[in-house]
PDB file of N, CA, C and O in Angstrom:
ATOM      1  N   MET A   1     -27.922  40.783 -39.593  1.00  0.00           N
ATOM      2  CA  MET A   1     -28.880  41.315 -38.633  1.00  0.00           C
ATOM      3  C   MET A   1     -30.276  41.217 -38.922  1.00  0.00           C
ATOM      4  O   MET A   1     -30.605  41.753 -39.980  1.00  0.00           O
ATOM      5  N   LYS A   2     -31.097  40.723 -38.318  1.00  0.00           N
ATOM      6  CA  LYS A   2     -31.901  41.342 -37.981  1.00  0.00           C
ATOM      7  C   LYS A   2     -33.960  42.775 -38.641  1.00  0.00           C
ATOM      8  O   LYS A   2     -34.500  43.771 -38.160  1.00  0.00           O
ATOM      9  N   GLU A   3     -34.221  41.838 -39.904  1.00  0.00           N
ATOM     10  CA  GLU A   3     -35.215  42.941 -40.026  1.00  0.00           C
ATOM     11  C   GLU A   3     -36.307  43.365 -39.272  1.00  0.00           C
ATOM     12  O   GLU A   3     -36.841  42.367 -38.787  1.00  0.00           O
ATOM     13  N   TYR A   4     -37.150  44.863 -38.801  1.00  0.00           N
ATOM     14  CA  TYR A   4     -37.488  44.825 -37.425  1.00  0.00           C
ATOM     15  C   TYR A   4     -38.320  45.522 -38.943  1.00  0.00           C
ATOM     16  O   TYR A   4     -37.668  46.365 -39.560  1.00  0.00           O
ATOM     17  N   SER A   5     -40.235  45.004 -39.677  1.00  0.00           N
ATOM     18  CA  SER A   5     -40.749  45.569 -39.344  1.00  0.00           C
ATOM     19  C   SER A   5     -41.794  47.158 -39.154  1.00  0.00           C
ATOM     20  O   SER A   5     -42.450  47.811 -39.966  1.00  0.00           O
ATOM     21  N   SER A   6     -41.465  47.345 -37.351  1.00  0.00           N
ATOM     22  CA  SER A   6     -42.273  47.837 -36.829  1.00  0.00           C
ATOM     23  C   SER A   6     -41.616  48.485 -35.674  1.00  0.00           C
ATOM     24  O   SER A   6     -40.517  48.116 -35.260  1.00  0.00           O
ATOM     25  N   PHE A   7     -42.415  49.621 -35.065  1.00  0.00           N
ATOM     26  CA  PHE A   7     -40.987  50.182 -33.532  1.00  0.00           C
ATOM     27  C   PHE A   7     -41.254  49.127 -32.320  1.00  0.00           C
ATOM     28  O   PHE A   7     -40.568  48.824 -31.343  1.00  0.00           O
ATOM     29  N   LYS A   8     -42.748  48.617 -32.855  1.00  0.00           N
ATOM     30  CA  LYS A   8     -43.560  47.076 -31.623  1.00  0.00           C
ATOM     31  C   LYS A   8     -41.827  46.533 -31.299  1.00  0.00           C
ATOM     32  O   LYS A   8     -41.038  46.753 -30.380  1.00  0.00           O
ATOM     33  N   GLU A   9     -41.776  45.900 -32.313  1.00  0.00           N
ATOM     34  CA  GLU A   9     -40.843  45.079 -32.399  1.00  0.00           C
ATOM     35  C   GLU A   9     -38.999  45.359 -31.695  1.00  0.00           C
ATOM     36  O   GLU A   9     -38.106  44.740 -31.115  1.00  0.00           O
ATOM     37  N   ILE A  10     -39.329  46.816 -32.297  1.00  0.00           N
ATOM     38  CA  ILE A  10     -37.815  47.113 -31.773  1.00  0.00           C
ATOM     39  C   ILE A  10     -37.768  47.192 -30.119  1.00  0.00           C
ATOM     40  O   ILE A  10     -37.037  46.635 -29.299  1.00  0.00           O
ATOM     41  N   ASP A  11     -39.226  48.432 -29.943  1.00  0.00           N
ATOM     42  CA  ASP A  11     -39.398  48.722 -28.795  1.00  0.00           C
ATOM     43  C   ASP A  11     -39.016  46.847 -28.096  1.00  0.00           C
ATOM     44  O   ASP A  11     -38.022  46.435 -27.499  1.00  0.00           O
ATOM     45  N   ARG A  12     -40.268  46.137 -28.511  1.00  0.00           N
ATOM     46  CA  ARG A  12     -39.997  44.838 -27.920  1.00  0.00           C
ATOM     47  C   ARG A  12     -38.184  44.017 -27.523  1.00  0.00           C
ATOM     48  O   ARG A  12     -37.684  43.622 -26.470  1.00  0.00           O
ATOM     49  N   ASP A  13     -37.769  44.056 -28.695  1.00  0.00           N
ATOM     50  CA  ASP A  13     -36.097  42.985 -28.118  1.00  0.00           C
ATOM     51  C   ASP A  13     -35.066  44.520 -27.481  1.00  0.00           C
ATOM     52  O   ASP A  13     -33.953  44.269 -27.019  1.00  0.00           O
ATOM     53  N   LEU A  14     -35.425  45.625 -27.509  1.00  0.00           N
ATOM     54  CA  LEU A  14     -34.971  46.985 -26.342  1.00  0.00           C
ATOM     55  C   LEU A  14     -35.270  45.702 -24.767  1.00  0.00           C
ATOM     56  O   LEU A  14     -34.636  44.817 -24.193  1.00  0.00           O
ATOM     57  N   GLU A  15     -36.315  46.217 -24.691  1.00  0.00           N
ATOM     58  CA  GLU A  15     -36.526  45.379 -23.317  1.00  0.00           C
ATOM     59  C   GLU A  15     -36.830  44.099 -22.879  1.00  0.00           C
ATOM     60  O   GLU A  15     -37.568  43.704 -21.976  1.00  0.00           O
ATOM     61  N   ILE A  16     -36.149  43.540 -23.660  1.00  0.00           N
ATOM     62  CA  ILE A  16     -35.726  41.463 -23.187  1.00  0.00           C
ATOM     63  C   ILE A  16     -33.632  42.163 -23.580  1.00  0.00           C
ATOM     64  O   ILE A  16     -32.709  41.420 -23.246  1.00  0.00           O
ATOM     65  N   LEU A  17     -33.477  42.869 -23.924  1.00  0.00           N
ATOM     66  CA  LEU A  17     -32.015  43.396 -23.957  1.00  0.00           C
ATOM     67  C   LEU A  17     -32.235  43.855 -22.682  1.00  0.00           C
ATOM     68  O   LEU A  17     -31.698  43.353 -21.695  1.00  0.00           O
ATOM     69  N   LYS A  18     -33.028  44.822 -22.648  1.00  0.00           N
ATOM     70  CA  LYS A  18     -32.669  45.592 -20.920  1.00  0.00           C
ATOM     71  C   LYS A  18     -33.045  44.259 -19.659  1.00  0.00           C
ATOM     72  O   LYS A  18     -34.241  44.177 -19.940  1.00  0.00           O
ATOM     73  N   LEU A  19     -32.942  43.685 -19.036  1.00  0.00           N
ATOM     74  CA  LEU A  19     -34.346  42.810 -18.995  1.00  0.00           C
ATOM     75  C   LEU A  19     -33.033  41.623 -18.940  1.00  0.00           C
ATOM     76  O   LEU A  19     -32.762  41.217 -17.809  1.00  0.00           O
ATOM     77  N   GLN A  20     -32.163  41.021 -20.181  1.00  0.00           N
ATOM     78  CA  GLN A  20     -31.157  40.393 -19.634  1.00  0.00           C
ATOM     79  C   GLN A  20     -30.301  40.734 -19.766  1.00  0.00           C
ATOM     80  O   GLN A  20     -29.345  40.024 -20.077  1.00  0.00           O
ATOM     81  N   THR A  21     -30.200  42.865 -19.467  1.00  0.00           N
ATOM     82  CA  THR A  21     -28.897  43.035 -18.849  1.00  0.00           C
ATOM     83  C   THR A  21     -28.297  42.755 -17.387  1.00  0.00           C
ATOM     84  O   THR A  21     -27.281  42.266 -16.892  1.00  0.00           O
ATOM     85  N   LYS A  22     -30.431  43.797 -16.661  1.00  0.00           N
ATOM     86  CA  LYS A  22     -29.743  43.132 -14.558  1.00  0.00           C
ATOM     87  C   LYS A  22     -30.346  42.112 -14.420  1.00  0.00           C
ATOM     88  O   LYS A  22     -31.025  41.994 -13.400  1.00  0.00           O
ATOM     89  N   ILE A  23     -30.309  41.127 -15.305  1.00  0.00           N
ATOM     90  CA  ILE A  23     -30.268  39.413 -15.030  1.00  0.00           C
ATOM     91  C   ILE A  23     -28.746  39.425 -14.893  1.00  0.00           C
ATOM     92  O   ILE A  23     -28.218  38.938 -13.893  1.00  0.00           O
ATOM     93  N   ASP A  24     -27.950  40.035 -15.993  1.00  0.00           N
ATOM     94  CA  ASP A  24     -26.805  39.567 -16.150  1.00  0.00           C
ATOM     95  C   ASP A  24     -25.648  40.329 -14.949  1.00  0.00           C
ATOM     96  O   ASP A  24     -24.562  39.782 -14.759  1.00  0.00           O
ATOM     97  N   GLN A  25     -26.093  41.864 -14.054  1.00  0.00           N
ATOM     98  CA  GLN A  25     -25.817  42.636 -13.468  1.00  0.00           C
ATOM     99  C   GLN A  25     -26.008  41.458 -12.009  1.00  0.00           C
ATOM    100  O   GLN A  25     -24.951  40.942 -11.647  1.00  0.00           O
ATOM    101  N   GLU A  26     -27.078  41.125 -11.351  1.00  0.00           N
ATOM    102  CA  GLU A  26     -27.222  40.954 -10.181  1.00  0.00           C
ATOM    103  C   GLU A  26     -26.440  39.182 -10.281  1.00  0.00           C
ATOM    104  O   GLU A  26     -26.393  38.526  -9.240  1.00  0.00           O
ATOM    105  N   GLU A  27     -25.896  38.595 -11.574  1.00  0.00           N
ATOM    106  CA  GLU A  27     -25.615  36.851 -12.262  1.00  0.00           C
ATOM    107  C   GLU A  27     -23.949  38.028 -11.689  1.00  0.00           C
ATOM    108  O   GLU A  27     -24.373  38.057 -10.534  1.00  0.00           O
ATOM    109  N   ILE A  28     -23.080  38.581 -11.629  1.00  0.00           N
ATOM    110  CA  ILE A  28     -21.563  38.778 -11.382  1.00  0.00           C
ATOM    111  C   ILE A  28     -21.784  39.609  -9.431  1.00  0.00           C
ATOM    112  O   ILE A  28     -20.871  39.678  -8.608  1.00  0.00           O
ATOM    113  N   LYS A  29     -23.093  40.051  -9.239  1.00  0.00           N
ATOM    114  CA  LYS A  29     -23.142  40.550  -8.068  1.00  0.00           C
ATOM    115  C   LYS A  29     -23.286  39.167  -6.995  1.00  0.00           C
ATOM    116  O   LYS A  29     -22.780  39.138  -5.873  1.00  0.00           O
ATOM    117  N   LEU A  30     -23.819  38.427  -7.403  1.00  0.00           N
ATOM    118  CA  LEU A  30     -23.575  36.856  -6.888  1.00  0.00           C
ATOM    119  C   LEU A  30     -21.944  36.745  -7.466  1.00  0.00           C
ATOM    120  O   LEU A  30     -21.972  37.883  -7.935  1.00  0.00           O
ATOM    121  N   ASN A  31     -21.597  36.627  -7.550  1.00  0.00           N
ATOM    122  CA  ASN A  31     -20.395  36.222  -8.373  1.00  0.00           C
ATOM    123  C   ASN A  31     -19.840  36.474  -6.917  1.00  0.00           C
ATOM    124  O   ASN A  31     -19.506  35.645  -6.069  1.00  0.00           O
ATOM    125  N   VAL A  32     -19.838  37.925  -6.864  1.00  0.00           N
ATOM    126  CA  VAL A  32     -18.499  38.251  -6.423  1.00  0.00           C
ATOM    127  C   VAL A  32     -19.011  38.681  -4.567  1.00  0.00           C
ATOM    128  O   VAL A  32     -18.296  39.158  -3.686  1.00  0.00           O
ATOM    129  N   ALA A  33     -20.707  38.220  -4.491  1.00  0.00           N
ATOM    130  CA  ALA A  33     -20.588  37.653  -2.729  1.00  0.00           C
ATOM    131  C   ALA A  33     -19.635  36.919  -2.830  1.00  0.00           C
ATOM    132  O   ALA A  33     -18.493  37.015  -2.380  1.00  0.00           O
ATOM    133  N   GLN A  34     -20.464  35.629  -3.869  1.00  0.00           N
ATOM    134  CA  GLN A  34     -19.832  34.588  -3.482  1.00  0.00           C
ATOM    135  C   GLN A  34     -18.756  34.256  -3.472  1.00  0.00           C
ATOM    136  O   GLN A  34     -18.763  33.306  -2.689  1.00  0.00           O
ATOM    137  N   VAL A  35     -17.062  34.485  -4.074  1.00  0.00           N
ATOM    138  CA  VAL A  35     -15.484  35.020  -3.858  1.00  0.00           C
ATOM    139  C   VAL A  35     -15.398  35.309  -2.450  1.00  0.00           C
ATOM    140  O   VAL A  35     -14.855  34.540  -1.655  1.00  0.00           O
ATOM    141  N   LYS A  36     -16.161  36.898  -1.987  1.00  0.00           N
ATOM    142  CA  LYS A  36     -15.905  37.402  -0.956  1.00  0.00           C
ATOM    143  C   LYS A  36     -15.507  36.137   0.071  1.00  0.00           C
ATOM    144  O   LYS A  36     -14.549  35.794   0.764  1.00  0.00           O
ATOM    145  N   SER A  37     -16.718  35.709  -0.239  1.00  0.00           N
ATOM    146  CA  SER A  37     -17.647  35.142   1.895  1.00  0.00           C
ATOM    147  C   SER A  37     -16.284  33.732   1.352  1.00  0.00           C
ATOM    148  O   SER A  37     -16.045  32.812   2.134  1.00  0.00           O
ATOM    149  N   SER A  38     -15.812  33.791   0.450  1.00  0.00           N
ATOM    150  CA  SER A  38     -15.297  31.861  -0.286  1.00  0.00           C
ATOM    151  C   SER A  38     -13.689  32.367   0.386  1.00  0.00           C
ATOM    152  O   SER A  38     -13.027  31.382   0.715  1.00  0.00           O
ATOM    153  N   LEU A  39     -12.971  33.728   0.637  1.00  0.00           N
ATOM    154  CA  LEU A  39     -11.877  34.217   0.462  1.00  0.00           C
ATOM    155  C   LEU A  39     -11.385  34.219   2.374  1.00  0.00           C
ATOM    156  O   LEU A  39     -10.272  34.043   2.870  1.00  0.00           O
ATOM    157  N   SER A  40     -13.215  34.590   3.303  1.00  0.00           N
ATOM    158  CA  SER A  40     -12.896  34.922   4.119  1.00  0.00           C
ATOM    159  C   SER A  40     -11.422  34.330   4.867  1.00  0.00           C
ATOM    160  O   SER A  40     -10.686  33.361   4.684  1.00  0.00           O
ATOM    161  N   PRO A  41     -11.442  34.950   5.365  1.00  0.00           N
ATOM    162  CA  PRO A  41     -10.100  34.596   7.127  1.00  0.00           C
ATOM    163  C   PRO A  41     -11.326  32.964   7.367  1.00  0.00           C
ATOM    164  O   PRO A  41     -10.888  31.880   6.983  1.00  0.00           O
ATOM    165  N   LEU A  42     -12.306  33.016   7.801  1.00  0.00           N
ATOM    166  CA  LEU A  42     -12.713  32.259   8.006  1.00  0.00           C
ATOM    167  C   LEU A  42     -12.662  30.295   7.158  1.00  0.00           C
ATOM    168  O   LEU A  42     -12.188  29.164   7.263  1.00  0.00           O
ATOM    169  N   SER A  43     -13.342  30.970   6.565  1.00  0.00           N
ATOM    170  CA  SER A  43     -13.977  29.963   5.405  1.00  0.00           C
ATOM    171  C   SER A  43     -12.278  29.662   5.609  1.00  0.00           C
ATOM    172  O   SER A  43     -11.952  29.124   6.667  1.00  0.00           O
ATOM    173  N   LEU A  44     -11.694  29.847   5.066  1.00  0.00           N
ATOM    174  CA  LEU A  44      -9.883  29.480   4.562  1.00  0.00           C
ATOM    175  C   LEU A  44      -9.119  28.665   5.586  1.00  0.00           C
ATOM    176  O   LEU A  44      -8.442  27.638   5.540  1.00  0.00           O
ATOM    177  N   ALA A  45      -9.451  29.430   6.432  1.00  0.00           N
ATOM    178  CA  ALA A  45      -8.700  28.719   7.649  1.00  0.00           C
ATOM    179  C   ALA A  45      -9.707  27.413   8.014  1.00  0.00           C
ATOM    180  O   ALA A  45      -9.007  26.425   8.233  1.00  0.00           O
ATOM    181  N   GLY A  46     -11.335  27.088   8.159  1.00  0.00           N
ATOM    182  CA  GLY A  46     -12.494  26.418   7.310  1.00  0.00           C
ATOM    183  C   GLY A  46     -11.800  25.063   6.022  1.00  0.00           C
ATOM    184  O   GLY A  46     -12.447  24.036   5.818  1.00  0.00           O
ATOM    185  N   SER A  47     -10.927  25.240   5.556  1.00  0.00           N
ATOM    186  CA  SER A  47     -11.087  24.662   4.163  1.00  0.00           C
ATOM    187  C   SER A  47      -9.308  23.916   4.069  1.00  0.00           C
ATOM    188  O   SER A  47      -8.783  23.129   3.282  1.00  0.00           O
ATOM    189  N   MET A  48      -8.993  24.385   4.857  1.00  0.00           N
ATOM    190  CA  MET A  48      -7.431  24.519   5.035  1.00  0.00           C
ATOM    191  C   MET A  48      -7.229  23.553   6.448  1.00  0.00           C
ATOM    192  O   MET A  48      -6.123  23.134   6.790  1.00  0.00           O
ATOM    193  N   PHE A  49      -8.567  23.263   7.245  1.00  0.00           N
ATOM    194  CA  PHE A  49      -8.465  22.179   9.045  1.00  0.00           C
ATOM    195  C   PHE A  49      -9.000  21.434   7.966  1.00  0.00           C
ATOM    196  O   PHE A  49      -8.203  20.499   7.885  1.00  0.00           O
ATOM    197  N   GLY A  50     -10.326  21.176   6.601  1.00  0.00           N
ATOM    198  CA  GLY A  50     -10.338  20.035   6.279  1.00  0.00           C
ATOM    199  C   GLY A  50     -10.207  19.567   5.338  1.00  0.00           C
ATOM    200  O   GLY A  50     -10.733  18.743   4.590  1.00  0.00           O
ATOM    201  N   SER A  51      -8.567  20.846   5.505  1.00  0.00           N
ATOM    202  CA  SER A  51      -8.512  19.634   3.689  1.00  0.00           C
ATOM    203  C   SER A  51      -7.469  19.021   4.912  1.00  0.00           C
ATOM    204  O   SER A  51      -8.159  18.172   5.476  1.00  0.00           O
ATOM    205  N   ILE A  52      -6.375  19.054   5.455  1.00  0.00           N
ATOM    206  CA  ILE A  52      -6.031  18.168   5.963  1.00  0.00           C
ATOM    207  C   ILE A  52      -6.436  16.974   7.749  1.00  0.00           C
ATOM    208  O   ILE A  52      -6.457  15.923   8.390  1.00  0.00           O
ATOM    209  N   LEU A  53      -6.634  18.274   7.582  1.00  0.00           N
ATOM    210  CA  LEU A  53      -8.354  16.747   8.510  1.00  0.00           C
ATOM    211  C   LEU A  53      -8.758  15.191   6.676  1.00  0.00           C
ATOM    212  O   LEU A  53      -9.238  14.067   6.814  1.00  0.00           O
ATOM    213  N   GLN A  54      -8.567  15.474   6.098  1.00  0.00           N
ATOM    214  CA  GLN A  54      -9.672  14.834   5.602  1.00  0.00           C
ATOM    215  C   GLN A  54      -7.584  13.489   4.855  1.00  0.00           C
ATOM    216  O   GLN A  54      -7.641  12.273   4.674  1.00  0.00           O
ATOM    217  N   LYS A  55      -6.178  14.396   4.643  1.00  0.00           N
ATOM    218  CA  LYS A  55      -5.249  13.522   3.943  1.00  0.00           C
ATOM    219  C   LYS A  55      -4.726  12.577   5.403  1.00  0.00           C
ATOM    220  O   LYS A  55      -3.929  11.640   5.442  1.00  0.00           O
ATOM    221  N   ALA A  56      -5.352  13.099   6.315  1.00  0.00           N
ATOM    222  CA  ALA A  56      -4.718  12.886   7.821  1.00  0.00           C
ATOM    223  C   ALA A  56      -6.335  11.125   8.024  1.00  0.00           C
ATOM    224  O   ALA A  56      -6.340  10.319   8.954  1.00  0.00           O
ATOM    225  N   LEU A  57      -7.089  11.140   7.150  1.00  0.00           N
ATOM    226  CA  LEU A  57      -8.210  10.092   7.545  1.00  0.00           C
ATOM    227  C   LEU A  57      -7.467   8.918   6.481  1.00  0.00           C
ATOM    228  O   LEU A  57      -7.522   7.698   6.634  1.00  0.00           O
ATOM    229  N   ILE A  58      -6.708   9.717   5.280  1.00  0.00           N
ATOM    230  CA  ILE A  58      -6.845   9.043   4.359  1.00  0.00           C
ATOM    231  C   ILE A  58      -5.799   8.176   4.705  1.00  0.00           C
ATOM    232  O   ILE A  58      -5.857   6.967   4.926  1.00  0.00           O
ATOM    233  N   LEU A  59      -4.407   9.269   4.735  1.00  0.00           N
ATOM    234  CA  LEU A  59      -3.127   8.514   5.831  1.00  0.00           C
ATOM    235  C   LEU A  59      -3.461   7.399   6.569  1.00  0.00           C
ATOM    236  O   LEU A  59      -2.764   6.504   6.090  1.00  0.00           O
ATOM    237  N   LYS A  60      -4.316   6.811   7.712  1.00  0.00           N
ATOM    238  CA  LYS A  60      -4.989   6.490   8.168  1.00  0.00           C
ATOM    239  C   LYS A  60      -4.926   5.122   7.682  1.00  0.00           C
ATOM    240  O   LYS A  60      -4.220   4.118   7.769  1.00  0.00           O
ATOM    241  N   ALA A  61      -6.540   5.763   6.842  1.00  0.00           N
ATOM    242  CA  ALA A  61      -7.152   3.899   6.426  1.00  0.00           C
ATOM    243  C   ALA A  61      -5.885   2.962   5.362  1.00  0.00           C
ATOM    244  O   ALA A  61      -5.860   1.824   4.893  1.00  0.00           O
ATOM    245  N   VAL A  62      -4.884   4.221   5.323  1.00  0.00           N
ATOM    246  CA  VAL A  62      -4.104   3.355   3.741  1.00  0.00           C
ATOM    247  C   VAL A  62      -2.968   2.324   4.225  1.00  0.00           C
ATOM    248  O   VAL A  62      -2.546   1.338   3.621  1.00  0.00           O
ATOM    249  N   THR A  63      -2.563   2.864   5.577  1.00  0.00           N
ATOM    250  CA  THR A  63      -1.756   2.629   6.863  1.00  0.00           C
ATOM    251  C   THR A  63      -2.447   1.269   7.458  1.00  0.00           C
ATOM    252  O   THR A  63      -1.754   0.253   7.489  1.00  0.00           O
ATOM    253  N   LYS A  64      -3.515   1.235   7.833  1.00  0.00           N
ATOM    254  CA  LYS A  64      -3.824   0.422   7.284  1.00  0.00           C
ATOM    255  C   LYS A  64      -4.144  -1.239   6.969  1.00  0.00           C
ATOM    256  O   LYS A  64      -3.814  -2.377   7.304  1.00  0.00           O
ATOM    257  N   ILE A  65      -4.835  -0.648   6.272  1.00  0.00           N
ATOM    258  CA  ILE A  65      -4.964  -1.304   4.838  1.00  0.00           C
ATOM    259  C   ILE A  65      -3.792  -2.459   4.294  1.00  0.00           C
ATOM    260  O   ILE A  65      -3.974  -3.659   4.090  1.00  0.00           O
ATOM    261  N   THR A  66      -2.346  -1.541   4.115  1.00  0.00           N
ATOM    262  CA  THR A  66      -1.155  -2.084   4.077  1.00  0.00           C
ATOM    263  C   THR A  66      -0.708  -2.799   4.620  1.00  0.00           C
ATOM    264  O   THR A  66      -0.125  -3.776   4.148  1.00  0.00           O
ATOM    265  N   GLY A  67      -0.941  -2.335   6.666  1.00  0.00           N
ATOM    266  CA  GLY A  67      -0.782  -2.599   7.284  1.00  0.00           C
ATOM    267  C   GLY A  67       1.040  -2.465   7.706  1.00  0.00           C
ATOM    268  O   GLY A  67       1.817  -3.198   8.319  1.00  0.00           O
ATOM    269  N   LEU A  68       1.163  -1.201   7.046  1.00  0.00           N
ATOM    270  CA  LEU A  68       2.552   0.017   6.764  1.00  0.00           C
ATOM    271  C   LEU A  68       2.818   0.517   8.478  1.00  0.00           C
ATOM    272  O   LEU A  68       1.918   1.048   9.128  1.00  0.00           O
ATOM    273  N   LYS A  69       4.074   0.265   8.991  1.00  0.00           N
ATOM    274  CA  LYS A  69       3.783   1.132  10.000  1.00  0.00           C
ATOM    275  C   LYS A  69       5.340   1.633  10.005  1.00  0.00           C
ATOM    276  O   LYS A  69       6.379   1.118   9.592  1.00  0.00           O
ATOM    277  N   LYS A  70       4.913   3.369  10.922  1.00  0.00           N
ATOM    278  CA  LYS A  70       6.147   4.034  10.478  1.00  0.00           C
ATOM    279  C   LYS A  70       7.403   3.517  11.992  1.00  0.00           C
ATOM    280  O   LYS A  70       7.594   3.336  13.195  1.00  0.00           O
ATOM    281  N   VAL A  71       7.867   3.523  10.703  1.00  0.00           N
ATOM    282  CA  VAL A  71      10.133   3.419  11.651  1.00  0.00           C
ATOM    283  C   VAL A  71      10.471   4.801  11.903  1.00  0.00           C
ATOM    284  O   VAL A  71      10.579   5.778  11.162  1.00  0.00           O
ATOM    285  N   THR A  72      10.625   4.606  13.277  1.00  0.00           N
ATOM    286  CA  THR A  72      11.605   5.792  13.481  1.00  0.00           C
ATOM    287  C   THR A  72      12.972   5.301  13.676  1.00  0.00           C
ATOM    288  O   THR A  72      13.147   4.088  13.797  1.00  0.00           O
ATOM    289  N   ALA A  73      14.014   6.165  13.720  1.00  0.00           N
ATOM    290  CA  ALA A  73      15.194   6.076  13.385  1.00  0.00           C
ATOM    291  C   ALA A  73      15.996   5.850  14.825  1.00  0.00           C
ATOM    292  O   ALA A  73      15.059   5.726  15.613  1.00  0.00           O
ATOM    293  N   LYS A  74      17.075   5.744  15.500  1.00  0.00           N
ATOM    294  CA  LYS A  74      17.536   5.175  16.437  1.00  0.00           C
ATOM    295  C   LYS A  74      18.925   6.568  16.222  1.00  0.00           C
ATOM    296  O   LYS A  74      20.099   6.447  15.870  1.00  0.00           O
ATOM    297  N   VAL A  75      18.346   7.463  16.506  1.00  0.00           N
ATOM    298  CA  VAL A  75      20.357   8.649  16.563  1.00  0.00           C
ATOM    299  C   VAL A  75      21.254   7.903  17.743  1.00  0.00           C
ATOM    300  O   VAL A  75      20.925   7.610  18.893  1.00  0.00           O
ATOM    301  N   LYS A  76      22.371   7.726  17.120  1.00  0.00           N
ATOM    302  CA  LYS A  76      23.313   7.266  18.078  1.00  0.00           C
ATOM    303  C   LYS A  76      23.727   8.350  18.422  1.00  0.00           C
ATOM    304  O   LYS A  76      23.411   9.272  17.670  1.00  0.00           O
ATOM    305  N   THR A  77      24.578   8.706  19.654  1.00  0.00           N
ATOM    306  CA  THR A  77      25.063  10.013  20.071  1.00  0.00           C
ATOM    307  C   THR A  77      26.092   9.763  20.983  1.00  0.00           C
ATOM    308  O   THR A  77      26.694  10.700  21.507  1.00  0.00           O
TER     309      THR A  77
END
């Protein structure tokens, strides 16, 4: 525990704590806004589309590199 020798030191530390609290509150506001924007329907749809596109490109590249071709089975009726 810190020992103070004057009220001036106490006031200084209290002011620092108040400013740190304000900074923390602003960081929380920014984080909440960021989460809200990342969970918007448009953002989620864009992320999903980007993920699907990325997987399709990887599959195409792997197929090209390995030389594998898609095999389809014919069903007799």
